[in-house]
C-alpha positions in Angstrom: 135.3 28.3 29.9 132.3 26.3 28.7 129.1 27.7 27.1 125.9 26.1 28.2 122.4 25.9 26.7 119.6 24.5 28.8 116.5 23.0 27.1 113.6 22.7 29.5 113.5 25.4 32.2 110.9 23.7 34.4 111.7 22.6 38.0 115.0 20.9 37.2 116.3 23.3 34.5 115.5 26.4 36.6 117.1 24.8 39.7 120.3 24.0 37.7 120.5 27.6 36.4 120.2 28.9 40.0 122.8 26.5 41.3 125.3 27.5 38.7 124.8 31.2 39.2 125.2 30.8 43.0 128.4 28.8 42.7 132.1 29.6 42.1 131.7 28.2 38.6 129.4 31.0 37.4 132.2 32.6 35.3 133.5 29.2 34.0 130.2 27.5 33.2 128.4 30.3 31.3 124.7 29.8 30.6 124.1 31.5 27.2 120.9 29.9 26.0 117.6 28.9 27.7 114.6 27.3 26.2 111.1 26.3 27.3 108.7 24.4 25.0 107.4 27.7 23.7 110.2 30.3 23.7 114.0 30.4 23.7 116.4 33.1 24.9 119.8 33.4 23.3 122.7 35.7 24.4 124.5 37.9 22.0 127.3 37.3 19.4 129.9 37.6 22.2 128.2 34.8 24.2 127.9 36.8 27.4 126.2 34.9 30.2 122.4 35.5 30.3 121.3 37.5 33.3 118.0 36.4 34.9 116.8 37.6 38.3 116.8 34.5 40.5 114.0 35.9 42.6 111.7 35.6 39.6 110.4 32.6 37.7 113.0 31.7 35.1 110.5 30.0 32.8 108.2 33.0 32.8 111.2 35.2 32.1 112.1 33.1 29.0 108.5 33.2 27.8 108.3 36.9 28.2 111.7 37.9 26.8 112.3 35.1 24.3 111.5 34.3 20.7 109.6 31.3 19.4 111.6 28.2 20.0 113.5 26.6 17.2 115.8 23.8 18.4 117.9 23.8 15.3 118.7 27.5 15.7 119.3 26.9 19.5 121.9 24.2 18.7 123.5 26.1 15.9 124.0 29.1 18.1 126.0 26.9 20.5 127.9 25.2 17.7 129.1 28.6 16.4 130.7 29.5 19.7 134.5 29.7 19.8 134.3 28.0 23.2 133.2 24.4 23.7 129.5 24.2 24.2 127.2 21.8 26.1 123.5 21.2 25.6 121.7 20.2 28.7 118.4 18.4 28.0 116.1 18.8 31.0 113.0 17.5 29.2 111.6 14.1 29.1 111.0 14.3 25.3 111.8 11.4 23.0 112.0 13.8 20.1 114.7 15.9 21.8 116.6 12.7 22.7 116.6 11.7 19.0 118.7 14.9 18.3 121.6 13.8 20.5 123.5 12.1 17.6 123.3 15.2 15.4 124.5 17.4 18.3 127.4 15.2 19.1 128.4 15.1 15.4 128.4 18.9 15.4 130.9 18.9 18.3 128.4 19.7 21.1 128.6 17.7 24.4 125.4 16.5 26.0 124.3 16.2 29.6 120.9 15.0 30.5 118.5 13.5 33.0 116.3 12.5 30.1 116.0 8.7 30.0 114.7 8.4 26.5 118.1 8.3 24.8 119.3 5.5 27.1 116.3 3.3 27.9 114.4 3.4 24.7 115.7 2.4 21.2 118.9 0.3 21.5 120.0 1.7 18.1 119.8 5.3 19.4 121.7 4.3 22.6 124.4 2.7 20.6 124.7 5.6 18.2 125.1 8.0 21.1 127.8 5.9 22.7 129.7 5.6 19.4 129.8 9.3 18.9 131.0 10.4 22.4 134.7 10.4 23.3 134.1 9.2 26.8 132.0 6.2 25.7 134.0 5.1 22.6 137.7 4.4 23.2 138.3 4.1 19.4 137.9 7.9 19.0 141.4 9.3 19.0 143.1 12.8 19.0 140.2 14.7 20.5 138.7 15.2 23.9 135.2 16.2 22.8 132.3 15.7 22.3 131.2 14.0 25.6 128.0 12.6 26.9 127.0 12.3 30.6 123.7 11.0 31.9 124.3 10.0 35.5 121.0 11.6 36.5 119.0 9.2 34.4 119.2 6.7 37.3 118.9 7.9 40.9 119.1 11.6 40.2 122.3 12.8 42.0 123.3 9.4 43.4 126.5 7.9 41.9 124.9 4.8 40.6 125.9 4.6 36.9 129.4 5.9 37.7 129.9 3.2 40.4 128.6 0.5 38.0 131.0 1.8 35.3 134.0 1.8 37.7 133.2 -1.8 38.7 133.1 -2.9 35.1 136.2 -1.0 34.0 138.3 -2.5 36.8 137.2 -6.0 35.8 134.9 -6.9 38.7 132.3 -9.6 38.1 128.8 -8.3 38.6 126.6 -10.9 40.2 123.4 -9.1 41.1 121.9 -5.6 41.2 118.7 -4.9 43.2 116.9 -2.1 44.8 114.4 0.8 44.5 115.6 2.7 41.5 112.8 5.2 41.0 112.7 8.3 43.2 109.2 8.9 42.1 107.9 5.4 42.9 109.9 5.4 46.1 108.3 8.6 47.3 104.8 7.4 46.2 104.9 4.1 48.1 106.9 5.3 51.1 104.2 8.0 51.6 101.2 5.9 50.5 102.1 2.8 52.6 104.0 3.2 55.8 103.9 1.5 59.2 105.1 4.6 61.0 102.9 7.2 59.2 99.4 5.9 58.7 98.4 8.3 56.0 94.8 8.7 54.8 95.9 10.2 51.5 94.6 8.4 48.4 97.0 7.1 45.8 96.1 9.9 43.3 96.7 12.5 46.0 100.2 11.1 46.7 101.0 11.1 43.0 99.8 14.7 42.6 102.0 15.6 45.6 105.0 13.8 44.0 104.4 15.7 40.8 104.3 19.1 42.6 107.6 18.3 44.4 109.4 17.4 41.2 109.7 13.6 41.8 107.9 12.6 38.7 108.9 13.1 35.1 107.2 16.0 33.4 104.7 13.4 32.2 103.9 11.2 35.3 102.9 8.3 33.0 106.7 7.8 32.3 107.1 6.8 36.0 103.8 5.1 36.7 103.3 3.2 33.5 106.4 1.2 34.3 104.3 -0.5 37.0 102.5 -2.6 34.3 105.5 -4.9 34.4 104.9 -5.7 38.1 102.1 -8.2 37.5 99.8 -5.6 35.9 99.7 -3.3 39.0 98.7 -0.4 36.8 95.4 -1.1 35.1 95.7 -1.4 31.3 93.0 1.2 30.4 94.9 3.7 32.6 98.2 3.0 30.9 96.7 3.6 27.4 95.3 7.1 27.9 96.8 9.5 25.3 97.7 12.5 27.5 99.1 13.1 30.9 96.2 15.4 31.7 93.7 12.6 31.0 95.8 10.2 33.0 95.9 12.5 36.1 92.1 13.2 35.8 91.3 9.5 35.6 93.7 8.3 38.3 91.4 9.0 41.2 88.9 6.4 39.8 91.5 3.8 40.9 92.1 5.0 44.4 90.0 2.2 45.9 92.0 -0.4 43.9 95.3 0.9 45.4 93.7 1.4 48.9 92.8 -2.3 48.9 96.5 -3.3 48.1 97.6 -1.0 51.0 95.2 -2.5 53.4 96.2 -6.0 52.6 99.9 -5.2 53.2 99.3 -3.2 56.4 97.0 -5.9 57.8 100.0 -8.2 57.6 102.2 -5.6 59.3 104.1 -5.1 56.0 104.5 -2.3 53.4 104.4 -2.1 49.6 107.7 -1.4 47.8 108.4 -1.3 44.0 111.8 -3.0 43.4 113.9 -4.0 40.4 116.3 -7.0 40.2 119.0 -7.8 37.7 120.5 -11.2 38.3 123.5 -11.9 36.0 123.8 -15.6 37.2 120.5 -16.8 35.9 118.1 -15.9 38.7 114.9 -14.0 38.4 115.2 -10.5 36.9 112.5 -7.9 36.6 110.4 -5.4 38.5 107.9 -6.3 41.2 105.6 -4.7 43.8 106.5 -6.6 46.9 105.4 -6.6 50.5 108.2 -6.2 53.1 108.2 -6.4 56.9 109.3 -3.4 59.0 112.7 -5.1 59.6 113.7 -5.0 56.0 115.9 -2.1 54.8 113.6 -1.4 51.9 110.7 -0.8 54.3 112.4 2.0 56.3 113.1 4.4 53.4 111.9 7.9 53.7 110.7 10.4 51.0 112.1 9.7 47.6 115.1 7.7 48.8 116.6 5.2 46.3 118.5 2.2 47.6 120.7 0.2 45.2 122.8 -2.8 46.1 125.6 -4.2 43.9 126.8 -7.7 44.7 130.0 -8.5 42.9 132.9 -11.0 43.1 135.1 -8.5 44.9 132.2 -7.2 47.1 130.3 -10.4 48.0 128.6 -8.6 50.9 127.5 -5.8 48.5 128.0 -2.1 47.9 124.9 -0.2 49.0 124.1 3.3 47.7 121.2 5.1 49.4 119.9 8.6 49.3 117.3 11.0 47.8 116.7 9.7 44.3 114.4 12.4 43.0 113.4 16.1 43.1 114.7 19.2 41.4 117.6 20.0 43.8 119.3 16.7 43.8 118.7 16.1 40.0 120.2 19.5 39.3 123.2 18.7 41.5 123.8 15.5 39.5 123.7 17.4 36.2 126.0 20.1 37.7 128.6 17.4 38.6 128.4 16.0 35.1 129.0 19.5 33.8 132.1 19.9 36.0 133.5 16.6 34.6 133.2 18.1 31.1 134.8 21.4 32.1 137.7 19.6 33.7 138.3 17.4 30.6 138.0 20.3 28.2 139.9 22.9 30.1 142.3 20.3 31.7 141.8 21.6 35.2 
C-alpha cells in the first residue's frame, strides 16, 4: 500500500482524487491528506483513507473540515507513516517546487504536473534528479524515493517517457518539434480555425480555456511564454503583477489578436504556436506560425498536442498526438505515475 497526500485540490487535484476512489486501486493508493492553499485535511494516526463525498466539491470540503495549512506539518505527517508515502503537487507554485529536495531527502516520493521544478532553476532540477532513485543510477540499495513528472509536458501523453526510452536505448535524437502546450493549442485551435469561423475574442477564448482547466492556475504561466515568439504577447501585459490584473487587462488587446487572425485567415491559413529543438544545429525556439489547411498542425482540435521525434532509428519520425490539457487527462497522467511508484515499491 502507498499513502498519498495531494497538495492543490482544484480542478486537477479533485479529479485525481475522484479517479483514484473510483478505481480498483482505491485500497492500495490511499489518499490520507488533502490541502488547498488555505486549509489542510489529515487522516488519523492509523492513516485510514480520507472519505469525501464525490458528489460534493472536494476543495470546499477541505476548507470546511480542515485546519489552517502548514506544508511542513503536511509533509511530516506523511513522513511518519509506516507505509511509503507520496506527495502529489497539483499546484503551479514555485515555492512548493522548492520543497521537493527536502521531501525527497525525508524519503517521500514526488509526483507532479508542476513545471516549476523542471523548467526553472537548473540547480533545482539537478538537485531533484540527484536525490531520486529513478533519475540517479548511483543511488544503491534502496528503491525510494522516486520522482515522476510526465504530466509537466503534454498532460497524459507519453512524451517524456518516450524521449527517455529513446535516450536510454542509445538512439540519436535529431529533431523534436510540435505543439507542446495544451492551453495554447486550445486557444489558437479555437481562436483561429478554417472550419469554425468563431467570432470569439482572444480574451474570451482564454477565459474559456481557464474554465475548462487548460491553463495553469495562473494563466500568465501559459501565455507569457508567447513573448519568445517575436514578442506576440505585448510587454506591458507580461509585466502585470497578478493573474487577476492580467485577465482584466487582456480584453484591451483583443483588437491586436483579431488583426493577427484576420491576416492569417485572409491567406487561407491558421495561427499555431509551435516549438522546435534541432540537435543538429538548425533553428530552435518557439514561434507563432501560419499554416495552410493541408498541414497536420492546422487540423488539430481542442487542446490536442502533437509532438514529432525524428531520430536516427526513426528517420520518418515518431508522432504522438492527443489531448494535451484539461483536468481529466492530467489527472490520468498523474495516476499512471502513481501506479509506477506503487509497482516499484510493492514489487507488483
